[in-house]
N, C-alpha and C positions, 0 to 999 in steps of 0.2 A: 246515331241519331235516334231520338225518341219518336215513337209513333205519334202521328197527328201534331207534330211540331211544325209551325209555320214560320217561314223566314222572309225577311225583307231587307233590301239594301239600305245601308246607312247613307243619308244624304251627304253629298260631296265626296263620298267614298264608294260610289256605285261600282260594282264589279270587283271590289277589293274586300269589303267587310260587310257582314250581315248580322242582324240581331233577330232572335226568335221570340215568339210570344211567351216562351217560358223564361225569358231573360238571359239566354245564353248568347254568346258572341262567337263568330267564327271568321277566320281568314280564308277567303276563297282561293287565294293563290296556293296556300299550303294545305288547306283542308283541315287545319288544326283549330281547336277552340282557343279563344283568347282569354288570358288571365285578366283579372281586374284587381283594383286596389280599394280597400275600405278606408274611407275618410275618418277623421276624428269624430265626426257626428254620426258615423255608422252607415252612411250611404255608400253604395258601391259605384265606383267610377272606372272608366277605361280611357286610356290615352293612346291616340294614334300618331301624334307628333308632339313636338314641344309645345305647340299652342292649341292643339285640338284635343280636348278631353270632354267626356260626356258622362252624365249620370245615367246609369243603365235604366233605372225606373222611368226616367223622362223619355229616353229613346223608345222604350216599349210602348208607353202610353201614346206618344205622338205619332208613331208609325202604325200602330194597330188600332188606334182610336182616333177620333178627330182631335185636333189641337185645341186646347183650352188654356188661357193664361191664368191658370189656377194652381194651387198646391196639389201635390199628389200624396195620397195617404196609403201606407201599406196596411191592408185590412187586418192582417194577423200581427202587426207590430214588428215583424222581422224584416229589417231593411235589406237583408241579403236575399230575400225571396222576392225577386222581381218579375214573377210570372204575371201576365196580364190579368188573370183571374184574382190576383191578390192586390191589385191596384185600383184606386178610384180617385177621381177629382174631388176636391173639396174647396169651398169658398175661403176657408181660413184654416189655420193650424188647429187640428182637432186634438184636444188632450186625450191621452189614453196610454196604451201599451208602449207606443214609441217614445213618449216622454219618460216613462219609467225606465226603458232601456238606456236612454241617454243619461239619466241620473245614475244608473248602475255603472255605466261605462265611465262616467266622470269620477265616481267613487273609486273605481278600480285604478284610474290614473292617479288620483290623490293618494291611494294606498301605496302605489309604486313609488311616488315622489317621497312620501313619508319614510318608506323603507330606505330609499337612496340617501336621504338626508341623515337618517340614523346611522347608516353604514359609514358615511363620510365622517360623521362625528366620532364614531368609534375608531376609525382609521387615524384621524387627527390626534385622538387621545393616545393611541399606541405610539404614534410617531413623535409627538411633542410632549407627551406626559400630560400633567395637569396644568402646565404653563399656559397662561392666557396672555396674549400680546395685544 
């Protein structure tokens, strides 16, 4: 555990799971840290059951700050940095680093898709020759 890290129970999972102001999650029964999943949009989520999944940045803001029905912005643009000191409420989506990272992520996905299509095309040419049906 890191020095000066504060922990709070996750609502509806009190005594089972906690989140810290540094954006880390732990299981109180096992004492282990909980892994998370990055979504296609780059946000980090955690799932406790088939129907209960949460964005870590929202958990941190709502438990260590007062609840606001607003968007949450990652100050440094890194959506994996869910420390309270890196989060702030905003009235609207603020263009900036996070939008750039989404564009980069999307371009990486497009590049992978282009490479896959190209490899499939080459495979089809090897298998079927130049025949077009």
